[in-house]
C-alpha positions in Angstrom: -4.4 4.6 -18.3 -0.9 4.0 -17.2 1.6 6.7 -16.1 5.3 6.8 -15.2 5.8 9.4 -12.5 9.1 11.1 -11.6 9.0 13.3 -8.5 12.3 15.0 -7.8 13.0 17.2 -4.8 16.3 19.1 -4.4 17.6 21.1 -1.5 20.6 23.3 -1.9 22.2 24.6 1.3 24.3 27.7 1.9 26.6 25.7 4.3 27.5 22.1 4.9 24.9 19.8 6.4 26.6 17.2 8.7 23.6 15.0 9.3 20.0 14.7 7.9 17.2 12.4 8.9 14.1 12.3 6.7 10.7 10.7 6.1 9.5 10.4 2.5 5.9 9.6 1.6 6.4 9.4 -2.1 5.2 5.9 -3.0 1.7 6.0 -4.7 -1.0 4.0 -3.0 -2.7 0.9 -4.5 -6.5 1.0 -4.0 -9.7 0.4 -5.9 -9.0 3.2 -8.4 -5.3 2.7 -9.0 -2.4 0.2 -8.7 1.2 1.1 -8.2 3.0 -1.6 -10.1 6.5 -0.6 -9.1 8.5 2.3 -7.6 12.1 3.0 -6.6 13.8 5.9 -4.8 17.1 7.5 -5.7 18.8 9.6 -3.1 22.0 11.7 -3.5 24.3 11.7 -1.6 24.0 8.0 -0.9 22.3 7.2 2.4 23.9 5.6 5.4 20.6 4.2 6.6 17.4 3.4 4.7 14.2 1.5 5.8 10.6 1.3 4.8 7.4 0.9 6.8 3.7 1.4 6.5 2.2 4.2 8.7 -1.0 4.3 10.7 -2.9 5.5 7.6 -1.5 2.7 5.4 0.9 5.1 3.6 4.3 3.6 2.6 7.1 5.6 4.2 10.8 5.6 3.4 13.0 6.8 6.2 16.6 7.5 5.6 19.7 9.1 7.1 22.8 10.8 5.5 25.6 11.0 8.0 28.2 12.8 5.8 28.8 16.4 4.9 26.8 17.7 1.9 25.5 20.9 0.5 22.9 19.4 -1.8 20.3 16.7 -1.3 18.2 15.2 -4.1 15.4 12.8 -3.6 13.8 11.2 -6.7 11.0 8.7 -6.7 10.1 7.0 -10.0 6.9 5.0 -10.0 4.5 3.3 -12.5 0.8 3.6 -11.8 -2.2 2.2 -13.5 -5.5 4.1 -13.1 -9.0 2.6 -13.5 -11.8 4.4 -15.2 -13.8 6.4 -12.6 -17.0 5.6 -14.4 -16.7 2.2 -12.7 -17.8 4.0 -9.5 -21.6 4.3 -9.7 -22.4 7.2 -7.2 -26.1 7.1 -8.2 -26.5 4.1 -5.8 -25.7 6.4 -2.9 -29.1 7.6 -1.7 -28.5 8.7 1.9 -29.3 12.0 3.5 -26.2 13.6 5.0 -27.8 13.7 8.5 -28.1 9.9 8.4 -24.4 9.6 7.9 -23.7 12.2 10.7 -25.9 10.2 13.1 -24.2 6.9 12.2 -20.8 8.5 12.9 -22.0 9.9 16.2 -22.9 6.4 17.4 -20.0 4.7 15.7 -21.1 1.2 16.8 -19.2 -0.9 14.3 -15.4 -1.3 13.9 -15.5 0.5 10.5 -17.4 3.5 11.8 -15.3 3.7 14.9 -12.1 3.8 12.9 -13.5 6.4 10.5 -14.9 8.6 13.3 -11.5 10.0 14.0 -11.7 11.8 10.7 -14.6 13.8 12.2 -12.4 15.4 14.7 -10.6 18.8 14.1 -6.9 18.6 13.4 -3.9 20.8 13.2 -4.8 22.4 9.9 -8.6 22.0 10.1 -9.6 23.8 13.4 -13.2 24.7 14.0 -13.2 28.3 13.1 -16.0 30.7 13.5 -18.4 30.8 10.6 -17.3 27.6 8.9 -20.2 25.6 10.1 -22.6 28.2 8.8 -20.8 28.1 5.5 -21.1 24.3 5.3 -24.8 24.3 6.1 -25.5 26.4 3.1 -24.7 23.3 1.0 -25.8 20.7 3.5 -29.5 21.6 3.7 -32.0 19.4 5.6 -32.6 16.0 4.0 -30.2 16.6 1.0 -28.4 13.6 -0.4 -24.8 13.4 0.9 -23.1 13.3 -2.5 -25.3 16.2 -3.8 -24.5 18.3 -0.8 -20.7 17.6 -1.0 -20.8 18.4 -4.8 -22.4 21.7 -4.0 -19.8 22.5 -1.4 -17.0 21.7 -3.8 -18.5 23.9 -6.5 -18.9 26.8 -4.1 -15.3 26.7 -3.0 -14.2 26.6 -6.6 -16.4 29.6 -7.6 -16.0 31.7 -4.4 -12.3 31.2 -3.6 -9.5 32.5 -5.7 -6.5 30.4 -6.6 -3.5 32.5 -5.5 -0.1 30.7 -5.2 1.6 33.6 -3.6 -1.0 34.3 -0.9 -0.5 31.5 1.6 2.2 29.2 3.0 1.7 26.0 4.9 1.6 28.0 8.2 -1.2 30.4 7.0 -4.2 30.0 9.4 -7.3 28.6 8.0 -9.2 31.6 9.3 -7.1 33.8 6.9 -7.9 31.6 4.0 -11.6 31.7 4.8 -11.7 35.5 5.4 -9.8 36.4 2.2 -11.1 33.4 0.2 -7.7 32.9 -1.4 -5.2 30.1 -1.4 -4.0 27.0 -3.2 -5.1 23.4 -3.4 -4.1 22.3 0.1 -5.9 25.4 1.5 -9.1 24.5 -0.3 -8.9 20.8 0.8 -8.3 21.9 4.4 -11.2 24.3 4.3 -13.5 21.7 2.8 -12.5 19.2 5.5 -13.2 21.9 8.2 -16.6 22.3 6.7 -17.4 18.6 6.8 -16.0 18.1 10.3 -17.9 21.1 11.7 -21.2 19.3 10.9 -20.1 15.8 12.1 -19.1 14.2 8.8 -15.8 12.3 8.2 -13.4 13.7 5.6 -9.8 12.9 4.8 -7.0 14.8 3.1 -5.4 13.4 0.0 -2.0 14.3 -1.5 -1.2 13.3 -5.0 -0.5 14.3 -8.5 -2.6 15.9 -11.3 -1.4 15.8 -14.9 -1.2 19.1 -16.7 -1.6 19.2 -20.5 0.1 21.9 -22.6 -1.8 24.1 -25.0 -2.7 22.5 -28.3 0.3 22.4 -30.6 2.9 23.0 -27.8 5.3 20.5 -26.3 4.9 19.5 -22.7 7.7 21.0 -20.5 9.7 18.7 -18.4 8.8 19.0 -14.7 5.6 20.9 -15.6 3.2 18.5 -13.8 2.3 19.2 -10.2 1.7 17.8 -6.7 -1.9 18.3 -5.8 -4.3 18.0 -2.9 -8.0 17.2 -2.6 -10.4 15.6 -0.1 -12.7 12.7 0.3 -15.9 12.1 2.3 -16.8 8.8 3.9 -20.0 7.1 2.8 -21.2 4.2 5.0 -21.4 0.8 3.2 -19.6 2.3 0.2 -16.3 3.8 1.2 -14.5 7.1 0.5 -15.5 9.4 -2.4 -13.0 12.0 -3.7 -13.7 15.6 -4.6 -11.3 18.2 -6.0 -12.4 21.7 -5.1 -9.5 23.3 -6.9 -10.9 22.1 -10.2 -14.5 21.5 -9.3 -14.3 17.8 -10.4 -14.5 14.3 -9.0 -11.0 13.2 -9.6 -10.6 11.6 -13.0 -7.9 9.6 -14.8 -5.5 12.5 -14.3 -5.4 12.3 -10.6 -3.0 9.9 -8.8 -3.3 9.4 -5.0 0.0 9.5 -3.1 -1.0 9.4 0.6 -4.0 10.0 2.8 -4.4 11.4 6.3 -6.3 13.9 8.5 -4.5 16.8 6.9 -1.2 17.8 5.3 0.8 17.0 8.4 0.0 13.3 8.0 1.1 13.2 4.3 4.0 15.6 3.8 5.9 14.2 0.9 9.3 14.9 2.4 10.2 16.1 5.9 13.0 15.7 8.4 15.7 17.4 10.3 19.1 18.7 9.3 22.2 19.7 11.3 23.8 22.7 9.8 23.1 24.0 6.3 22.1 27.5 7.1 19.7 28.9 4.5 18.3 26.7 1.8 16.7 26.7 -1.7 14.0 24.1 -2.5 13.2 22.9 -6.0 10.5 20.4 -6.8 9.8 18.9 -10.3 7.1 16.4 -11.2 6.6 14.5 -14.5 3.6 12.4 -15.4 4.3 10.5 -18.6 1.5 8.6 -20.2 2.6 5.0 -21.1 -0.6 4.1 -22.9 
């Protein structure tokens, strides 16, 4: 399956901005499940400085500066991505109790395990809150297969938490999400990661896109697709396996990975500083167009 993705972010400011400096993590990754064949970024007003680099987590980052007055900033990334059938990943070969994985990560006596072990540590958005370990251990019972346990955790979050776009912001503490069992995809991903890390397992945060399909007989609206977030768990001698607790699925050919990190702070699609501007309005539109 191939997609053309258009991700457009627009800021409208109440007053003039004299200078802005930004980082954009908007280039889809290439990995064993997908290939980004090409991408290009369009920025208005035109930049006075633009450079690209690869960050610590191997995400492609575009940094840019606009040193001229403006009251509107538009950043649009257009990419073409090819997805491979998830059926090519045979998870039935993973027959490992979760405690075995925990113990391997505790020792971390290989370069791979040592690098992955940093994903066991709590982070800014995944603190070790009271009760989270107990919640996790309801799924991770003694001797249970790692994938089966993680699948159960994903399903419980899906059934027990309510998707509520108006309930949280990025600054809402995880303790509030847990107590009220409400939030959005990034909250559910952060909560799942906190669960995994509370019992010594390695999990990473994934930002990306998910295609939304219109009701039968209706046309798809422009900009109706969405940015999305889910999580992955590390399996020794296999790699990372993705789980989407918002939809209770292992990501299919409708999920495209944009960036990975410890939590949202490592993968923010667009962030930076502005001088001036006053209040602002933000608009984000995403289109995923099937090419074949």
